[in-house]
C-alpha positions in Angstrom: 57.6 77.8 84.4 54.1 77.5 85.6 52.1 81.2 85.5 50.2 80.8 89.0 48.1 83.4 88.6 46.6 82.5 85.1 44.6 79.9 87.8 41.5 80.2 89.6 41.0 83.7 91.3 41.1 82.5 94.8 44.6 81.8 94.6 45.4 85.6 93.6 43.2 85.9 97.1 45.5 83.9 98.7 48.7 85.6 97.6 47.0 88.9 98.9 46.1 87.6 101.8 49.7 86.3 102.6 51.7 89.7 101.5 49.2 91.7 103.8 49.9 89.3 106.4 54.0 89.6 105.6 53.5 93.0 105.8 51.8 93.1 109.5 53.9 90.7 110.7 57.0 92.3 109.8 55.5 96.2 111.2 54.3 94.0 114.5 58.4 92.9 114.4 60.1 96.1 113.6 58.3 98.6 115.5 57.8 98.7 119.3 56.2 101.3 121.5 58.4 103.0 123.7 57.9 102.3 127.5 57.2 105.1 129.4 59.1 105.2 132.8 56.8 104.8 136.2 58.9 106.4 138.5 57.7 106.8 141.5 57.8 110.6 143.5 60.3 109.1 146.1 62.5 108.0 143.2 61.9 111.5 141.6 63.0 113.1 144.4 66.4 110.9 145.2 67.1 112.2 140.8 66.7 115.3 141.3 69.2 115.3 144.5 72.4 112.4 142.7 72.0 114.1 139.4 75.7 112.9 138.7 76.2 109.1 139.3 79.8 107.7 139.1 80.1 104.9 136.5 82.9 102.3 136.4 84.1 100.7 132.6 86.6 98.1 131.4 88.5 99.6 128.5 89.7 96.7 127.7 86.4 94.8 126.2 86.1 96.1 123.1 83.4 96.4 121.4 81.7 96.6 124.7 83.1 99.8 126.3 86.2 101.5 125.8 87.5 104.3 125.3 88.3 106.4 121.6 90.7 108.7 120.2 89.5 111.9 122.0 88.9 109.7 125.6 85.7 109.5 124.8 83.4 106.7 126.1 83.0 104.2 123.6 80.9 101.1 122.6 77.4 99.0 123.0 77.4 99.8 126.6 78.2 103.6 126.3 74.9 103.4 123.8 72.5 101.6 126.5 73.8 104.0 129.1 73.9 107.3 127.0 70.1 105.9 126.8 69.8 106.0 130.3 71.3 109.1 131.2 68.7 110.9 128.3 65.7 108.7 129.9 66.6 109.7 133.8 67.6 112.8 133.5 71.3 112.2 134.8 74.9 112.1 133.7 77.1 109.1 134.4 80.6 110.3 135.7 82.8 107.7 133.8 85.9 106.4 135.8 88.0 103.9 134.2 89.8 100.9 135.4 92.0 98.0 133.4 89.8 95.2 134.4 86.6 93.9 136.4 88.7 93.0 139.9 89.7 96.6 140.2 86.3 97.9 139.3 84.9 96.0 142.0 87.3 97.3 144.6 86.8 100.5 143.5 82.9 99.8 144.3 83.4 98.3 147.9 85.0 101.4 148.8 82.1 103.2 147.7 84.7 105.5 145.0 81.7 104.4 142.7 78.2 104.4 142.3 77.3 101.7 139.2 79.5 99.6 136.8 77.8 99.8 133.9 78.7 96.2 132.6 78.9 93.4 135.1 79.3 89.6 133.3 80.2 87.8 136.2 78.4 85.4 138.1 76.1 88.0 140.6 75.4 85.9 143.6 79.7 86.0 144.6 78.9 90.0 145.4 77.1 91.2 148.2 77.8 94.3 148.3 76.2 95.4 145.1 72.9 95.1 143.3 71.9 94.2 140.3 69.6 94.6 137.1 68.2 91.9 135.0 70.6 91.1 131.3 70.2 94.4 129.5 72.7 93.0 126.9 72.5 89.3 125.7 75.1 88.2 123.6 74.9 84.5 121.9 78.0 83.0 121.0 79.2 81.2 118.0 81.6 78.6 116.7 83.9 80.6 114.5 86.5 78.4 111.4 88.5 79.1 109.2 86.6 79.3 105.9 88.5 76.2 104.5 86.5 74.2 106.9 83.5 74.1 105.1 80.8 71.8 107.6 78.6 73.5 110.4 79.4 72.4 113.5 78.2 71.7 117.1 79.8 71.3 120.3 79.3 67.6 120.7 80.2 66.8 117.1 83.5 68.5 117.8 85.2 66.1 120.7 88.2 65.4 117.8 89.1 68.9 117.2 91.1 71.7 118.7 89.6 74.4 120.3 91.2 78.3 121.0 89.4 79.9 124.2 91.0 82.8 126.1 92.7 82.1 129.3 90.8 82.8 132.3 87.1 83.1 130.6 84.3 81.4 131.6 83.6 79.9 128.8 86.4 77.0 129.6 84.7 75.8 132.5 81.3 75.4 130.3 83.2 73.7 127.8 85.5 71.5 130.4 82.2 70.7 132.3 79.4 70.2 129.4 81.7 69.1 126.6 84.7 67.3 128.3 86.4 65.5 125.5 86.9 68.9 123.2 90.5 69.6 122.7 90.9 73.0 125.0 94.0 75.1 123.4 94.2 78.3 126.2 95.7 81.2 124.6 96.0 84.6 125.9 93.1 86.7 124.5 90.1 86.4 122.2 92.4 88.1 118.8 95.3 85.3 119.5 92.4 82.8 119.2 91.4 84.1 116.0 94.5 84.5 114.8 95.2 81.1 115.6 92.1 80.1 113.3 92.5 82.1 110.6 96.1 80.5 110.6 94.5 77.5 110.5 96.3 76.6 113.5 93.3 75.4 115.4 90.5 74.4 114.5 87.8 76.5 116.3 87.0 78.6 118.7 83.9 79.9 120.5 83.0 83.9 120.5 80.2 85.8 121.0 78.9 87.5 118.0 79.9 91.3 119.0 83.5 90.5 119.9 84.3 88.5 116.6 82.5 91.1 114.5 84.9 94.0 116.0 88.1 91.9 116.2 87.4 91.0 112.2 86.8 93.8 111.5 89.3 95.9 113.1 92.1 93.8 112.3 91.3 92.7 108.2 90.8 89.1 109.6 88.8 87.8 106.7 89.0 84.3 106.0 86.9 83.6 109.2 83.0 82.0 108.6 80.3 81.4 111.8 80.1 77.5 111.5 77.6 76.8 114.0 75.9 78.1 117.2 76.2 77.2 120.9 73.7 76.9 124.1 76.2 79.5 125.8 75.2 83.1 126.6 77.1 86.3 127.8 75.1 88.5 129.6 75.5 92.0 130.7 74.1 93.3 133.9 74.1 97.0 135.8 75.7 96.5 139.2 74.6 99.6 141.8 75.5 100.3 145.2 73.6 98.4 147.9 73.5 100.9 150.0 71.4 103.0 147.5 68.7 100.6 146.6 66.4 102.9 145.5 69.4 103.1 142.6 69.0 99.7 141.4 65.1 100.0 141.4 65.5 103.5 138.6 68.1 101.8 136.7 66.2 98.4 135.9 62.8 100.6 135.2 65.1 102.8 133.2 66.4 99.8 131.3 63.1 98.3 130.9 62.2 101.5 128.9 64.6 100.5 126.3 62.7 99.9 122.9 62.8 96.3 121.0 64.4 98.4 118.4 66.9 100.5 120.7 68.1 97.1 121.1 68.2 96.5 117.9 70.0 99.4 116.3 72.8 99.3 119.2 73.2 95.5 117.5 73.4 96.3 114.3 75.9 99.2 115.0 78.5 97.2 116.6 78.2 93.9 115.2 78.6 93.5 111.6 80.1 90.1 111.1 78.4 88.2 108.4 75.6 85.9 108.9 74.6 88.0 112.5 71.1 88.5 111.3 70.5 85.0 110.7 71.7 84.3 114.1 69.8 87.3 116.0 66.9 85.8 113.9 67.8 82.3 115.3 68.0 83.9 118.9 65.0 85.8 119.0 62.1 83.7 120.7 59.8 86.8 120.0 60.5 86.7 116.5 59.6 83.4 115.7 56.4 84.2 117.9 55.3 86.6 115.6 56.3 84.9 112.8 55.1 81.7 113.5 51.4 82.6 112.2 52.7 84.0 109.0 53.9 81.2 108.2 51.1 79.2 108.7 49.3 81.1 106.3 52.0 81.3 103.9 52.1 77.7 104.0 48.7 77.1 102.7 49.9 79.1 100.0 52.6 77.2 99.0 51.3 73.6 99.3 48.8 74.8 96.6 51.7 75.5 94.3 53.8 72.7 95.2 50.6 70.6 94.3 51.4 72.0 90.8 54.6 72.4 90.2 56.3 68.9 92.2 57.3 67.1 89.3 58.8 70.0 87.8 60.3 71.1 90.6 62.2 67.7 91.6 63.7 67.5 88.4 65.3 71.4 88.4 66.4 70.5 91.8 67.9 67.4 89.8 69.4 68.9 87.5 70.7 71.8 89.4 72.3 70.0 91.9 74.1 68.1 89.3 75.4 70.9 87.5 76.6 72.5 90.5 78.3 69.6 91.1 80.4 69.1 88.2 80.6 72.8 88.1 82.4 72.5 91.2 84.2 69.5 90.2 85.6 71.3 86.9 86.2 74.6 89.2 88.6 72.7 91.5 90.1 71.3 88.7 90.7 74.1 87.0 92.2 76.0 89.8 94.3 72.9 90.1 95.4 73.6 86.5 96.2 77.4 86.9 98.1 77.2 90.5 100.1 74.4 88.9 104.2 74.5 89.0 104.3 72.5 85.9 103.3 74.1 82.4 99.9 72.7 81.2 98.5 73.4 77.6 96.3 72.0 75.9 96.1 71.9 71.7 93.6 71.4 69.2 93.8 67.8 67.1 95.4 70.4 64.6 98.0 71.1 67.3 97.1 74.7 67.3 97.0 76.3 70.9 93.8 76.8 72.8 94.6 77.0 76.3 98.2 78.1 78.9 98.2 78.4 82.1 100.1 80.8 84.3 102.9 78.8 84.6 103.6 77.7 81.2 103.3 82.0 80.2 105.7 82.2 82.6 108.0 79.5 81.0 107.8 80.8 77.6 107.2 85.0 78.2 103.9 84.4 75.7 99.9 85.4 77.3 97.6 83.6 76.3 96.3 85.9 73.8 99.4 85.6 72.2 99.6 81.6 71.3 95.5 81.0 71.2 94.9 80.1 67.9 98.9 79.6 66.5 100.2 76.5 65.9 102.4 75.0 68.9 105.3 75.4 66.8 106.0 79.0 67.3 107.7 77.7 70.8 109.9 74.8 69.3 113.1 75.3 68.8 115.6 73.9 66.1 117.4 71.7 68.2 115.3 68.6 66.9 115.1 67.3 64.1 112.2 66.7 61.7 112.1 62.7 63.0 111.7 63.7 66.6 108.5 65.7 66.1 106.8 62.5 63.7 107.8 60.2 66.4 105.8 62.2 68.8 102.7 62.2 66.4 103.0 59.1 65.6 102.9 57.9 69.1 99.5 60.2 69.9 97.8 58.9 66.9 98.0 55.5 68.2 96.1 57.0 71.1 99.3 56.4 73.9 100.6 58.5 76.3 104.4 60.1 75.2 106.6 61.2 77.5 110.3 62.8 76.9 112.5 65.5 77.0 112.6 68.4 74.5 113.7 72.1 74.3 111.4 75.2 73.9 112.0 78.6 72.9 110.6 81.6 74.8 109.6 85.0 73.4 112.9 86.2 73.4 114.2 83.4 71.4 116.6 82.1 74.1 115.7 78.3 75.1 114.5 76.2 77.9 114.7 72.3 78.4 111.5 70.5 79.6 110.4 67.2 81.0 107.1 67.0 78.8 103.9 64.6 78.9 101.7 64.7 76.3 97.9 62.9 76.4 95.0 62.5 74.1 92.2 63.9 75.0 88.4 62.1 74.3 85.0 63.6 74.8 82.1 60.9 76.0 82.3 59.4 72.7 85.6 58.7 72.7 86.0 60.9 70.1 89.5 62.4 69.7 89.3 66.3 70.6 92.3 67.3 71.4 96.0 67.1 73.3 97.1 68.1 76.8 100.9 68.6 77.2 102.2 69.1 81.2 105.6 70.9 80.7 108.4 70.6 83.5 111.3 73.6 83.3 114.3 71.6 84.1 116.7 74.2 82.6 118.2 74.8 85.8 118.3 71.6 86.8 120.6 70.1 84.5 122.7 73.6 84.6 123.2 71.8 88.3 123.6 68.6 87.0 126.0 70.1 84.6 128.1 71.8 87.3 127.8 68.5 89.8 129.0 67.1 86.9 131.9 69.4 86.4 132.8 68.9 89.9 133.2 65.6 90.4 135.7 65.8 87.4 137.3 67.9 88.7 137.8 66.0 92.2 138.7 63.0 90.2 141.6 65.3 88.8 142.6 66.8 92.3 142.9 63.1 93.3 144.7 61.8 90.8 147.0 65.5 90.6 147.5 64.7 94.8 148.5 61.3 93.9 151.2 62.0 91.2 152.5 65.2 92.2 154.9 64.0 94.7 156.7 61.3 93.0 156.3 64.2 89.6 158.0 66.7 92.0 160.8 64.2 92.6 161.3 63.5 88.8 161.7 66.9 88.3 163.4 67.7 91.6 166.0 65.0 90.1 165.8 66.3 86.9 166.6 69.9 87.9 169.4 69.3 90.4 171.6 66.9 88.5 171.0 69.8 85.3 171.7 72.3 88.1 174.7 70.4 89.0 176.4 69.6 85.9 176.3 73.8 84.5 179.2 75.1 86.3 181.2 72.1 84.9 180.3 72.8 80.8 181.6 75.8 79.2 179.9 79.1 79.2 177.6 79.5 75.8 178.6 75.5 74.9 175.8 73.6 73.6 176.0 71.7 76.8 175.6 74.9 78.4 172.4 75.8 76.7 171.1 72.1 76.7 171.6 72.4 80.6 169.6 75.7 80.9 166.9 74.3 78.7 166.5 71.6 80.7 166.1 74.0 84.2 163.9 76.2 82.4 162.0 73.2 80.9 162.0 71.7 84.7 160.7 75.0 86.4 157.9 75.0 83.6 157.0 71.2 84.7 157.1 72.4 88.8 155.3 75.4 88.1 152.4 72.9 85.7 152.5 70.8 89.0 152.2 73.5 91.1 149.0 75.0 88.9 147.6 71.8 88.9 147.7 71.6 92.2 145.4 74.7 92.6 143.1 73.9 90.1 142.0 70.5 91.9 141.9 72.5 95.2 144.7 70.4 96.5 147.0 73.3 97.0 146.0 77.0 98.5 147.3 79.6 96.1 149.3 82.6 97.8 146.7 85.2 98.2 147.4 88.9 98.4 146.1 91.9 98.0 146.1 92.8 93.9 145.6 95.7 92.0 143.7 94.5 89.0 144.1 97.6 86.4 148.0 97.6 86.0 148.2 93.9 85.7 145.8 94.3 82.7 147.7 97.0 81.1 151.2 94.6 81.7 149.1 91.5 80.2 147.8 93.5 77.1 151.1 94.6 76.7 152.6 91.2 76.5 149.5 90.3 73.9 149.7 92.8 71.5 153.7 91.6 71.3 152.9 88.3 71.0 150.0 88.2 68.8 149.7 88.4 65.1 149.1 91.9 63.9 145.8 91.4 62.3 144.5 91.3 65.4 143.3 94.6 67.2 144.1 94.1 71.1 141.6 96.7 73.1 141.7 97.5 76.5 139.1 99.1 78.7 139.1 100.0 82.3 135.8 101.4 83.9 137.8 102.1 87.2 141.7 102.6 88.3 140.6 101.7 92.0 139.8 97.6 91.7 141.6 95.4 94.1 141.0 91.3 94.6 142.5 88.9 97.2 144.3 86.7 94.8 147.3 85.1 92.8 149.0 87.8 90.8 150.7 84.6 88.7 147.2 83.0 88.4 145.0 86.1 87.3 147.9 86.9 84.7 147.8 83.4 83.4 143.8 83.7 83.3 144.1 86.9 81.5 146.5 85.5 79.2 144.7 82.3 78.5 142.1 83.7 77.5 143.3 86.0 75.1 145.5 83.4 73.7 142.2 81.6 73.0 140.4 84.5 71.6 143.3 85.3 69.4 143.4 81.7 68.2 139.7 81.9 67.2 140.4 84.9 65.0 143.8 83.1 63.3 142.4 83.1 60.2 140.9 86.5 59.1 141.8 88.8 62.4 139.6 90.8 64.6 139.0 92.4 67.6 140.2 91.3 71.1 138.4 93.7 73.7 139.3 93.0 77.5 137.1 95.6 79.9 136.9 96.2 83.7 134.0 97.2 85.4 132.5 97.1 88.8 129.1 95.9 89.3 126.5 94.6 92.4 125.3 91.8 92.8 121.6 91.4 95.0 120.4 88.4 96.3 117.2 88.5 94.5 119.7 88.3 91.2 121.4 85.0 92.0 120.5 81.9 90.8 120.5 78.4 92.6 123.2 76.9 90.5 125.0 79.9 91.2 127.6 79.8 94.2 127.9 84.1 94.2 126.8 85.4 97.5 125.3 89.7 97.2 128.1 92.1 97.5 130.2 94.5 94.9 132.1 92.1 92.6 134.3 93.4 89.4 133.6 92.6 86.1 136.5 90.8 83.5 135.3 90.3 80.2 137.3 88.8 77.4 135.6 89.6 74.1 136.5 88.5 70.3 134.9 88.5 67.0 135.5 85.0 66.0 133.3 82.6 64.7 132.3 81.6 67.9 132.1 78.0 69.9 129.8 75.2 68.6 127.0 74.3 70.5 128.0 70.9 70.4 131.6 71.6 72.2 130.3 74.5 74.3 129.0 72.3 77.5 133.0 70.7 77.3 135.2 73.4 77.0 135.6 73.8 80.6 136.5 69.8 81.3 140.0 68.9 81.9 142.1 67.8 78.7 139.3 68.5 76.4 140.5 70.5 73.3 139.4 71.7 69.8 142.9 72.1 68.4 145.1 70.4 66.7 147.4 67.9 68.2 150.8 69.9 69.5 148.8 73.2 69.3 147.2 72.9 73.0 147.0 70.1 76.1 143.1 71.1 76.6 144.3 72.3 80.3 143.9 76.0 79.9 140.1 76.5 80.3 140.1 73.9 82.9 143.4 75.6 85.0 141.1 79.0 84.4 138.1 77.1 85.8 139.5 76.2 88.6 141.8 79.2 89.7 138.6 81.3 89.3 136.6 78.8 91.7 139.7 79.0 94.3 138.9 82.9 94.3 135.2 82.9 95.4 134.1 83.8 91.3 132.5 82.4 89.0 132.9 82.3 85.0 130.2 82.2 82.2 130.5 82.1 78.7 128.0 83.2 75.9 128.9 82.6 72.0 127.6 83.5 68.7 128.7 83.2 65.0 129.8 87.1 65.6 132.3 86.0 68.2 132.1 85.1 72.3 132.7 86.4 75.1 133.9 85.1 78.7 133.1 87.0 81.9 134.6 86.6 84.9 132.8 87.8 88.4 135.5 88.1 90.9 134.4 89.8 94.6 136.0 93.0 95.2 138.7 93.7 98.3 138.9 96.4 100.1 142.6 97.9 101.2 145.5 99.7 99.0 147.8 97.0 97.8 151.6 96.8 98.9 154.6 97.0 96.4 156.0 93.6 95.8 159.7 93.5 96.0 161.7 90.5 94.5 165.5 89.7 95.9 167.4 86.8 93.6 168.3 83.9 95.3 172.1 82.8 96.1 174.3 80.5 97.5 175.4 80.2 101.0 178.2 78.1 102.0 179.1 76.4 105.1 179.7 74.2 107.4 178.2 71.7 109.6 177.0 67.5 109.7 174.0 66.9 107.9 171.8 63.7 107.7 170.4 63.1 104.2 167.0 60.8 104.0 164.9 60.6 101.2 163.5 57.1 99.8 164.4 58.5 96.0 167.8 57.4 95.8 168.2 60.1 93.2 167.3 62.9 95.5 169.1 61.3 98.0 172.3 61.6 95.5 172.0 65.5 94.0 171.4 66.8 97.7 174.7 65.1 99.1 176.5 67.0 95.6 174.5 70.0 96.7 175.1 70.0 99.9 179.0 69.2 99.6 179.4 72.0 97.4 178.0 73.6 99.8 180.8 72.6 102.4 178.9 70.5 104.3 179.5 67.2 105.4 176.4 64.1 104.7 175.3 60.7 105.6 173.0 60.1 103.2 170.2 57.3 103.5 167.3 56.4 101.3 165.5 54.5 103.9 164.0 56.1 107.4 164.4 53.3 110.1 167.7 52.9 108.8 167.9 56.8 109.2 167.0 56.5 113.1 169.2 53.3 113.7 171.9 55.8 112.6 170.9 58.6 114.4 170.4 56.3 117.6 174.0 55.5 117.3 175.7 58.4 117.7 172.9 61.3 118.0 176.0 64.2 118.4 177.6 63.2 115.0 175.0 65.7 113.1 174.0 69.1 113.5 170.9 69.1 111.1 168.6 66.4 109.6 166.9 67.0 106.3 163.9 64.3 105.8 161.5 63.9 103.1 157.8 63.6 104.0 155.9 60.9 101.9 158.1 58.1 103.2 157.6 53.7 103.5 158.0 52.7 107.0 158.7 56.6 109.0 156.9 59.5 107.6 159.2 62.6 107.4 157.1 63.9 110.7 157.2 60.8 112.6 161.2 60.6 111.9 161.2 63.7 113.3 159.2 62.8 116.4 161.8 60.1 116.9 165.0 62.0 116.3 163.5 64.6 118.7 162.9 62.3 121.9 166.6 61.6 121.9 167.9 65.3 120.9 165.3 67.8 121.3 167.6 70.9 120.1 168.7 69.4 116.7 167.4 71.2 113.9 164.9 69.5 110.7 164.2 70.4 107.6 161.0 68.5 105.8 161.1 68.3 102.1 158.0 67.6 100.6 156.3 67.6 96.6 152.8 67.5 98.1 151.9 70.2 100.4 148.5 68.7 101.7 150.8 66.0 103.5 151.8 68.7 105.4 148.3 69.8 106.6 148.9 69.1 110.1 152.1 69.8 110.5 153.6 73.1 111.9 156.9 74.4 112.0 158.8 74.1 115.5 156.7 71.5 116.0 159.4 68.1 117.1 162.8 70.6 115.7 161.2 71.3 112.3 162.6 74.7 111.6 161.9 74.5 107.9 159.4 73.5 105.1 160.7 73.2 101.8 159.0 72.2 98.5 160.0 70.1 96.2 161.7 71.2 93.8 163.8 73.0 95.0 167.2 75.0 94.1 170.4 74.8 94.8 169.8 77.9 96.2 166.7 77.6 98.1 168.4 74.6 100.0 171.6 76.5 100.8 169.4 79.4 102.3 167.3 77.1 104.6 170.0 75.2 105.6 172.1 78.4 106.7 168.8 80.1 108.0 168.3 76.1 110.4 172.5 76.6 111.7 171.8 79.9 112.5 168.8 79.3 114.5 170.5 76.3 116.7 173.0 78.3 117.0 171.4 81.5 118.6 169.1 78.9 120.3 172.3 77.5 122.1 
């Protein structure tokens, strides 16, 4: 930089003169002598007789005037009134009102002598006299700090302006700037909040009011974007029948010095830029400053002459650097705030930078990774060839995109979609690599759950489609075996085989039942059950059925634990998991632990992919000490028909059914595994109440008499039904076509006491057949049979004569009970 003080002595003289002029100008401006009061003897005498003046104030106009916590009169106007009290030797007795309208009414009724701050049009009031304005408040345009431009009202035709209703500023804007979009709001606070929240572009407000609201309410994201020509003036209004009071007050106002005006203004206006605003609107300041500026200009011109070239170059370079810095700051802010993880490596793969999102993904902070190789976060899920391919792509200068698995600081894994791009300097030299990683772990989990749900839905569709036919087959097998059983010698080979056939049919029936429940095509019979007794029963069963090399342990964290569910299903869930765990330990033995405790799930602890809701859950865990589940198998263990057991050892339906049952109970099942064992965790919503003890009574054959029309499109079911009913004492007419059945009944409706019909049949379904028969004979009882409960969704007992519904396959005892009950109900109604 050029040292101007080493030039000629005249430069030193110019500098000294300029400094002196600046000091004198500042002293002249900031010190103004106080004007003495020049009251007439008449005015002094009047004041001696009127020491107390009733003063009206509106306390809702902060910071102009209001009442503090101890009811003290405060504000800018209050400070001016205090000066007048001191000047005139009087005391103002302050009387408050909610608004100016009420104050004017009080003044008109002569209940007030003076209104401290009158900001309306004096021409409209004839019962008051007015001083000249003692408080002139400029107005500014306030915007959100996101808005960087400086504004004028004439440039705001396409912007929204928030203005308080019924304020004069609205009339001013509408008159002189009709193209501005005015958004009326309740008050100035509402206007400032709208602008702060970036809902409305700007507002016009006086600097004192803006300063008060912003400081009082803590609104820190506003700035002054421009000034307007609209000003707010405060006058003192006094009663018109005391003109001498108006004269006295005017002299008091005139005696207030510029320093006193400024002190009051600075006390109440703290908004940034208010000093600039004050200076810009103070003509006296510009007048005093003008002379000093002329001298300073001469001094500056001499400097500019010698430094013009250097100054221009510095400015140009400064602008370039500022723009470059701003661009870099914007880029850095974008990187820091990005949701994706971003990290930069040097050419050797050493970490130079990570953004907060990547730090959150990995659990590392920058200082822990900086200078270390990227392999610190690599998992062992990829082969060396995978990383070699990435480096080959980058070496060619290409961008690599793909999917990879990283390891967190706590050694847990997470999946990312990754984009790796080379970085080059201005000379085209490779300086490093930038990687952008998006965590897709949760998304992939949701996709897996969706695929699982789709598989279950497909299985459900398949199960629903075959359930009816399969139950008919089971029903025929069970029925023929049950009919044949009494005809063979007890404990003979044929008797044993028939019993085995019945047991196999029963297991097949239960399998179809569970498949329908698993596929959500059949609702289980839910009731309130206690888990501890059920778990003890399962554990006792496992202890007796599993090898002695497996130690089965039960740990109950609570004895009061109830859920809504089917006890058979829950028994099946625990048994299935227990036998699976035992299979994993069959070679070397081990410990099978089954535990139960209670836990509370908070809303913020639930993941997006979880179907659970916040609340109290019972946690059931089945833990083994086997060799664990291979990771390539883990994702498929709940798939229907998937099994790793040898042929004949498993069907692949066990864990699938467990998954379906837990889902039907509004619960969730998860699994974790390592080379030290596997843990299945089941969360079931806890139910309140005390479970009832269930009593089981054995079914028995009930014989009877009557004429029955049996309708089923399966000939085997017709034949089985005819034999069963004949054995029970009934006369049966069996029909395999629903239309033939209607014709037979139409010809002789009184020849039958009961109709038993299948639901799913060609031509006429069972409910439609019942409806047709019910029209001809409303008193006739009907029993509806089906192998698929979903087909009965819209059918109710009692409708169209339907007295009972039998689920296939049914035993002879169940059939006898349903027939006897329906005929008895028909007799009772008769």
